[in-house]
N, C-alpha and C positions, 0 to 999 in steps of 0.2 A: 290311554285319553289320547286325542289327538292335539298332537302339540300347536301350540302357537303360530297363526298362520298357515296351517294345513302344511308341512313341507310337501315341494315337489319337485320333479327331477325335469330339467329343462332340456329337451332336445328337438331338433328338425321334424323328425318324424310326427305327423298327424294322427294320432292315438291316444283314447284315454282310457287309463287304466288303473285298476284300484287292486290294495293287498291290505286285508283286514285281518288282524291277529284274536284271537281269545284263546283261552285255556283249554277250549276245544279242540282247536287246530286254526286253519288257514282258511280264508275265504279269498278266491282270485275274480277280477269282472275285468271285462274289456269289450272295446267296441270290436266290429268286424270288418270295416272297410279297408279296403286297401287303396293306399295314395300312391304310391309311385312303383309302378310295373313297366318294366323295359323304358325305363325313362321318362315315361311320362305319368300324369296324374290317372287315375283307372278307380271307378266304382264298384268292383266287384267284392262282394262279401265271402269272408271267409274265416274260418277259426281260426284266431291268435292266441287260444291257451292251450297246450299241448300236453298231455299226459301219456305219461309211461309206466304203465300199470305193473309190471314185470320188476322194475326198478324203484318203485315208491318215489317217483321225481316227475315233476310237472313244471313246467314255466311257462310266461310270455315274456314279451319284448316290446320296447318303443324303441324302434331305430332300425339300422339298416342290415343288410345281409351278413355283416359280423358277428350279429347276435346269434344265428344259426350255427355258425364255425363255433362260439363259443359254448353255446348248448353241446354240440357235439362232444366237445372236450370234456366238458362235465361228464356227460354220459359215460364216455370212457374210464373215469376218473373213479365214477362210481362200481364200474364192473370190474374195476383193477383193485378196490376194496380198500386201498390205501389210506381212505379218508373217512370217518364215521360223519358224514357230514350233517345228520338229522341230531346227532344229540354227541357230538363229539367236543372237544375242549374248544373256545370261542378261537382262539387263537390260530391254533392247527385249522381247522375250515377256513377261515379267515385267509390263511395264507394259501392253503390249497386252490381256494377260488381264485385269488390273485394269479397265482401260478398258471391256472386254466385262461385266464386272459392272455397271460405273455405267450404261451402256447399257441393261443388262437392268432395271436398276432404274427407269429412266424409263421403259421401256415397261409394267412391273408398276404404277407408279403410274397411267399415261396408261390402261389398262386399266381398274382400277379403278375410274376416274373416270368413265368412259364409260357404267359398268354400273349406276351410283348415279343412280336416277330414279325420284323425285326426291331428290336427296342426304341428304334430311331423314328419310327412310323407309325408304330400301333402301340400306346400306353394306356392302360386300363386304370382307371379311378380305384384307389384303395378304399374301401369301406373301412368306416371307423367303430362303428358300435353304437350303441344308445344306453338305456337301462334295460337290465332283465332281472325280473322277480324269480327266484328259484325255490319249490318248494319238495322239502325233505322228508323222506318219512320210515323211521327205523325203530320198532320195538318200543312204539309210543306215540305220542302227539305228534303231530309234523312241525317243521321249522320254516319259517319264511327269511330268506335272505335276499337282497339287493343288491345289483353291482351295476356300477357306474362304470362300464368298459370304455366310456371314451376319456375318460380322467387320465393323465399322464402317468400317476401312480395309482392304480385302483386300491379303494380301500372297502372291501365287501362288508355290507352290515346287516346284522342279525334285529329282526324286527320282534319287538317284544309283546306280550300281551299287556294292555289291551290297546293296540296301535293300528292307524291307517296312513297308508304310504298310496300316493299318486303318482302316476308317471305318464309321459306322453304330453298332451297340452296342458299349459300351464295357465291357461289365460280364460279358460271357461267358466261361465257364471254356474255350470253345474256343483262347483267345489263350493258353493254357498250351502247346498245341503249337507255335504259330509261333515264341514264345518260346524254347521248348527243344529244336527242331529246325531251324529255318532256318538258323542258321548252321554245324548240322553237315551239312547238304545239299550236293551239286556244284552250283557255281552256273550251272546248266544248264537254261532252262524247262523242258523234259521230264520232269527230274529232280524240279522243284518241282510238278510238278501233282498227283502223289499227296498232298503235305502239304497243298496249298491248298484239295481237294477234300475231304480227311479235316477240316481245319479248319472249314470252314464247313458240312458235314453235323453236326459235333457240336455247331456254335451252334444248333443245331436248338431250338426253343422255341414259345411260341405264337404268337410274330410274326416267326421265321425259319424258314423252309422250303425246301427245292430246291437245286439247284446250276445254275450256269452259269460257264465259264470261256471265255476269250479269251487266244489267243496272239497275240503282234505281235512280229513279227522281220522282216529285211529281205526273206526268202523268202514269210511266212505272214503274213495280217492276216486273221484271222478269229475266230470262236466255235466252241469244238469241238461237234459234233453228239454227239447224245444217246447213239450208238452208240459215238462216241469215248470219251464220260464213262463208260460202263457197267463196263468193268474196274476203274477208277478208285473206284466207287462200291463194288463188291464188294469190293474191296480196304480200304476203310475200314469196311467191315461185319465184314469179317474180322478186322482189327485192333481193333474194339470189344468184337467176341465174346470172342476172345481174351485181351484185359488183362481182360474181365469172369472169364473162366473160371480166371485164374489167383490173381485176389484171392480168390477162392470156394474154391480148392482145398484152403485147410486150416481151412475153417470148418465 
């Protein structure tokens, strides 16, 4: 179920991302618009959901470049095999992910210091992070974790079935569709794809545009292709047009 008033994670980064969990697995949905590139807002559309097939690991972030440093550290931990991220003990995984945040902060600090030459004349801003949603899979159904890397003391949280989390833009009217219809949908990932697509597309604004969806189950661990997304995009247009038409009918 979606908790009361649909919990959202507030950050400056202008993106709109959704994480849905069912007993089948995890759905990630995101817009694709880059809003801050080389210090200015930019309209480039790029993938924001990244899938590492060999590691059974996927992620998306709403935040600055620190999120990339953080996910690189997590990938290193996966390769080390010290933590069973997908099916390990909750406290163990939570502690490991928090430690990944601290390691990423150390690297960010070292990077800024190494580029400040001389320090008195060149000071680089320190990236602080945002929210990162992480999908892990190992010998079974995937698990979805989200981490607030801007918190002084990060507390990674496991998203249980059947729940929906939203990150990035927190005041979008598109939240209505998730609050109203998520609990009314069958708890199957395929059934949730149209809702996720419609919500992201309805969040379109100056800083949110495009759609990307990833499905992560025991059998599938990939982002949907443009061809697979096409019927869902068309359905979203039909829904929007139908609502507008009915509202205008008596005017």
